[in-house]
C-alpha positions in Angstrom: 147.5 107.1 72.0 145.1 110.0 71.2 148.0 112.0 69.7 149.0 109.1 67.5 145.4 108.6 66.3 145.2 112.3 65.4 148.5 112.2 63.6 147.4 109.0 61.7 144.1 110.6 60.6 145.9 113.7 59.4 148.4 111.6 57.3 145.7 109.2 56.0 143.5 112.0 54.6 146.1 112.5 51.8 146.9 108.8 51.2 143.9 106.6 51.4 145.8 103.3 51.1 148.4 102.4 53.6 151.4 101.0 51.7 154.9 99.7 52.8 156.5 102.9 51.5 154.0 105.1 53.5 154.8 103.3 56.6 158.3 104.7 56.5 156.9 108.2 56.8 155.0 107.4 60.0 157.8 108.6 62.3 155.5 109.2 65.3 154.1 105.6 65.1 157.7 104.3 65.1 158.5 106.4 68.2 155.4 105.2 70.0 156.2 101.5 69.2 159.9 101.9 70.2 159.0 103.5 73.5 156.3 100.9 74.2 158.9 98.1 73.6 161.4 99.9 75.8 158.9 100.2 78.7 157.4 96.7 78.2 160.0 94.4 76.6 158.8 91.1 75.0 161.6 89.2 76.8 162.7 90.1 80.3 166.3 91.3 80.6 168.7 89.1 82.7 
């Protein structure tokens, strides 16, 4: 989580407003969310 925060702060120093287009550039955030959902799925597998 700390790595993600550092990455986010580094990205946001160039773009002050988070837009829909800028979300597509946050590849590390996508990887963290995907891994979290893999480890802790919202619906149990049968």
